[in-house]
C-alpha positions as a Markdown table, in Angstrom:
| # | Residue | x | y | z |
|---|---|---|---|---|
| 1 | Unk | 114.7 | 193.0 | 47.8 |
| 2 | Unk | 118.1 | 192.6 | 45.9 |
| 3 | Unk | 121.7 | 191.5 | 47.0 |
| 4 | Unk | 124.7 | 192.2 | 45.0 |
| 5 | Unk | 128.0 | 190.3 | 45.4 |
| 6 | Unk | 130.7 | 191.4 | 43.1 |
| 7 | Unk | 129.3 | 190.1 | 39.7 |
| 8 | Unk | 126.3 | 188.2 | 41.1 |
| 9 | Unk | 122.8 | 189.3 | 41.8 |
| 10 | Unk | 120.5 | 187.6 | 44.1 |
| 11 | Unk | 116.8 | 188.5 | 43.7 |
| 12 | Unk | 113.8 | 187.9 | 46.2 |
| 13 | Unk | 111.1 | 186.3 | 44.3 |
| 14 | Unk | 107.3 | 187.0 | 45.1 |
| 15 | Unk | 106.0 | 184.5 | 42.6 |
| 16 | Unk | 107.2 | 181.6 | 40.5 |
| 17 | Unk | 109.7 | 182.4 | 37.9 |
| 18 | Unk | 109.6 | 180.6 | 34.6 |
| 19 | Unk | 113.6 | 180.6 | 34.3 |
| 20 | Unk | 114.0 | 179.2 | 37.8 |
| 21 | Unk | 111.3 | 176.5 | 37.3 |
| 22 | Unk | 113.1 | 175.4 | 34.1 |
| 23 | Unk | 116.4 | 175.1 | 36.1 |
| 24 | Unk | 114.7 | 173.1 | 38.5 |
| 25 | Unk | 113.1 | 170.6 | 36.0 |
| 26 | Unk | 116.1 | 170.2 | 33.9 |
| 27 | Unk | 119.2 | 170.1 | 36.3 |
| 28 | Unk | 120.8 | 167.0 | 37.3 |
| 29 | Unk | 122.4 | 168.7 | 40.1 |
| 30 | Unk | 119.3 | 170.1 | 41.8 |
| 31 | Unk | 118.1 | 166.2 | 42.5 |
| 32 | Unk | 121.0 | 166.2 | 45.1 |
| 33 | Unk | 119.7 | 169.4 | 46.8 |
| 34 | Unk | 115.8 | 169.1 | 46.9 |
| 35 | Unk | 113.8 | 166.2 | 45.8 |
| 36 | Unk | 110.6 | 168.1 | 46.5 |
| 37 | Unk | 111.1 | 169.8 | 43.1 |
| 38 | Unk | 110.4 | 166.3 | 41.3 |
| 39 | Unk | 107.3 | 165.5 | 43.4 |
| 40 | Unk | 104.1 | 165.3 | 41.4 |
| 41 | Unk | 101.6 | 168.2 | 41.9 |
| 42 | Unk | 99.6 | 168.0 | 45.0 |
| 43 | Unk | 102.1 | 165.4 | 46.8 |
| 44 | Unk | 102.0 | 166.4 | 50.4 |
| 45 | Unk | 105.1 | 167.3 | 52.4 |
| 46 | Unk | 103.0 | 167.6 | 55.6 |
| 47 | Unk | 100.1 | 165.2 | 57.0 |
| 48 | Unk | 98.2 | 166.4 | 60.2 |
| 49 | Unk | 96.1 | 164.1 | 62.4 |
| 50 | Unk | 93.9 | 164.9 | 65.4 |
| 51 | Unk | 93.9 | 162.8 | 68.4 |
| 52 | Unk | 90.5 | 162.3 | 69.9 |
| 53 | Unk | 89.2 | 160.7 | 73.3 |
| 54 | Unk | 85.4 | 160.3 | 73.9 |
| 55 | Unk | 84.7 | 162.6 | 70.8 |
| 56 | Unk | 86.8 | 165.6 | 72.1 |
| 57 | Unk | 90.2 | 166.6 | 70.4 |
| 58 | Unk | 92.9 | 166.1 | 72.8 |
| 59 | Unk | 95.9 | 166.6 | 70.8 |
| 60 | Unk | 97.6 | 166.3 | 67.2 |
| 61 | Unk | 100.3 | 164.4 | 65.5 |
| 62 | Unk | 102.1 | 166.0 | 62.4 |
| 63 | Unk | 104.3 | 164.3 | 59.6 |
| 64 | Unk | 106.1 | 167.4 | 58.5 |
| 65 | Unk | 109.0 | 167.7 | 55.8 |
| 66 | Unk | 107.9 | 164.5 | 54.1 |
| 67 | Unk | 110.5 | 163.3 | 51.7 |
| 68 | Unk | 108.8 | 160.6 | 49.6 |
| 69 | Unk | 112.0 | 159.8 | 47.5 |
| 70 | Unk | 113.9 | 159.4 | 50.7 |
| 71 | Unk | 111.2 | 158.0 | 52.3 |
| 72 | Unk | 111.5 | 160.0 | 55.7 |
| 73 | Unk | 109.6 | 162.5 | 57.8 |
| 74 | Unk | 109.6 | 164.6 | 60.9 |
| 75 | Unk | 107.1 | 163.5 | 63.5 |
| 76 | Unk | 105.7 | 165.8 | 66.2 |
| 77 | Unk | 103.0 | 165.4 | 68.8 |
| 78 | Unk | 101.0 | 167.8 | 70.9 |
| 79 | Unk | 98.6 | 166.8 | 73.7 |
| 80 | Unk | 96.6 | 169.1 | 75.9 |
| 81 | Unk | 98.0 | 169.7 | 79.5 |
| 82 | Unk | 95.1 | 167.7 | 81.3 |
| 83 | Unk | 95.8 | 164.5 | 79.0 |
| 84 | Unk | 99.5 | 164.4 | 79.3 |
| 85 | Unk | 101.1 | 161.7 | 81.8 |
| 86 | Unk | 98.3 | 159.2 | 81.2 |
| 87 | Unk | 100.0 | 157.2 | 78.4 |
| 88 | Unk | 97.9 | 158.9 | 75.4 |
| 89 | Unk | 101.0 | 160.4 | 74.0 |
| 90 | Unk | 103.0 | 157.0 | 73.9 |
| 91 | Unk | 100.0 | 155.2 | 72.7 |
| 92 | Unk | 99.0 | 157.7 | 69.8 |
| 93 | Unk | 102.8 | 158.1 | 68.9 |
| 94 | Unk | 103.3 | 154.3 | 68.6 |
| 95 | Unk | 100.3 | 154.2 | 66.2 |
| 96 | Unk | 101.4 | 156.9 | 64.1 |
| 97 | Unk | 104.8 | 155.4 | 63.9 |
| 98 | Unk | 103.3 | 152.3 | 62.7 |
| 99 | Unk | 101.2 | 154.0 | 60.2 |
| 100 | Unk | 104.4 | 155.7 | 58.9 |
| 101 | Unk | 106.4 | 152.9 | 58.5 |
| 102 | Unk | 103.7 | 150.3 | 57.2 |
| 103 | Unk | 101.1 | 152.5 | 55.5 |
| 104 | Unk | 103.3 | 155.4 | 54.2 |
| 105 | Unk | 106.2 | 153.1 | 53.6 |
| 106 | Unk | 108.5 | 155.4 | 55.2 |
| 107 | Unk | 112.0 | 154.2 | 56.2 |
| 108 | Unk | 113.0 | 156.8 | 58.7 |
| 109 | Unk | 111.3 | 159.2 | 61.2 |
| 110 | Unk | 112.9 | 162.2 | 62.8 |
| 111 | Unk | 111.9 | 164.1 | 66.0 |
| 112 | Unk | 113.2 | 167.4 | 67.5 |
| 113 | Unk | 112.9 | 167.9 | 71.2 |
| 114 | Unk | 113.9 | 171.1 | 73.2 |
| 115 | Unk | 116.6 | 170.3 | 75.9 |
| 116 | Unk | 114.3 | 171.4 | 78.7 |
| 117 | Unk | 111.6 | 168.9 | 77.9 |
| 118 | Unk | 112.5 | 165.9 | 79.9 |
| 119 | Unk | 109.1 | 164.3 | 79.5 |
| 120 | Unk | 109.2 | 164.3 | 75.7 |
| 121 | Unk | 112.8 | 163.1 | 75.8 |
| 122 | Unk | 111.8 | 160.1 | 77.9 |
| 123 | Unk | 108.9 | 159.4 | 75.5 |
| 124 | Unk | 110.6 | 159.2 | 72.3 |
| 125 | Unk | 113.5 | 157.4 | 73.8 |
| 126 | Unk | 111.3 | 154.7 | 75.2 |
| 127 | Unk | 109.7 | 154.3 | 71.7 |
| 128 | Unk | 113.3 | 153.5 | 70.3 |
| 129 | Unk | 114.4 | 156.9 | 68.8 |
| 130 | Unk | 118.2 | 157.5 | 69.1 |
| 131 | Unk | 119.8 | 160.7 | 69.6 |
| 132 | Unk | 121.7 | 161.8 | 66.5 |
| 133 | Unk | 122.7 | 165.4 | 67.3 |
| 134 | Unk | 122.3 | 168.6 | 68.9 |
| 135 | Unk | 121.3 | 171.9 | 67.2 |
| 136 | Unk | 123.2 | 174.4 | 69.6 |
| 137 | Unk | 121.1 | 177.3 | 71.1 |
| 138 | Unk | 118.5 | 177.0 | 68.2 |
| 139 | Unk | 115.3 | 177.8 | 70.1 |
| 140 | Unk | 114.6 | 181.1 | 71.7 |
| 141 | Unk | 112.3 | 181.0 | 74.6 |
| 142 | Unk | 111.7 | 183.2 | 77.6 |
| 143 | Unk | 114.8 | 185.3 | 77.3 |
| 144 | Unk | 117.3 | 182.4 | 76.5 |
| 145 | Unk | 118.5 | 180.3 | 73.6 |
| 146 | Unk | 117.9 | 176.6 | 74.3 |
| 147 | Unk | 119.4 | 173.4 | 72.3 |
| 148 | Unk | 117.3 | 171.3 | 70.3 |
| 149 | Unk | 118.2 | 167.6 | 70.4 |
| 150 | Unk | 117.7 | 165.7 | 67.1 |
| 151 | Unk | 116.4 | 162.2 | 67.2 |
| 152 | Unk | 115.9 | 159.4 | 64.5 |
| 153 | Unk | 114.5 | 155.9 | 64.2 |
| 154 | Unk | 114.6 | 153.6 | 61.3 |
| 155 | Unk | 111.9 | 151.3 | 60.3 |
| 156 | Unk | 113.8 | 148.1 | 61.5 |
| 157 | Unk | 114.4 | 149.6 | 64.8 |
| 158 | Unk | 110.7 | 150.1 | 65.2 |
| 159 | Unk | 109.9 | 146.5 | 64.1 |
């Protein structure tokens, strides 16, 4: 795929391009745009954990979009329906937050919640997350666009 704009050409890449790699490695400007380019090989940008009860998997917690230089990550949790509303989510999320701040040495965690998910909103607010903004009509579900609420918490707010 090629997009032409006046004297510019934008080309879709299927594989890594040596010229682009060289630009990413040698440009001071790119540091401000994407720290991921500077990570050593195999540095994870995502970490997944399963939540078990009595040897059965009941859910998961995911750290995604991990930015090691900025020491931040998004965090999300999913629990099977039959295990929701029993305190497992809060207990698991609190333990994961402790791990993020005290073992991963993160400074900040972020979370996104759909505007209609009142249970999740209550959960993360109870753990100290602060509402930081709204992504207007960013989620399409069941024939309608919904807002996504962005939350954040800093290490010192958790402690």
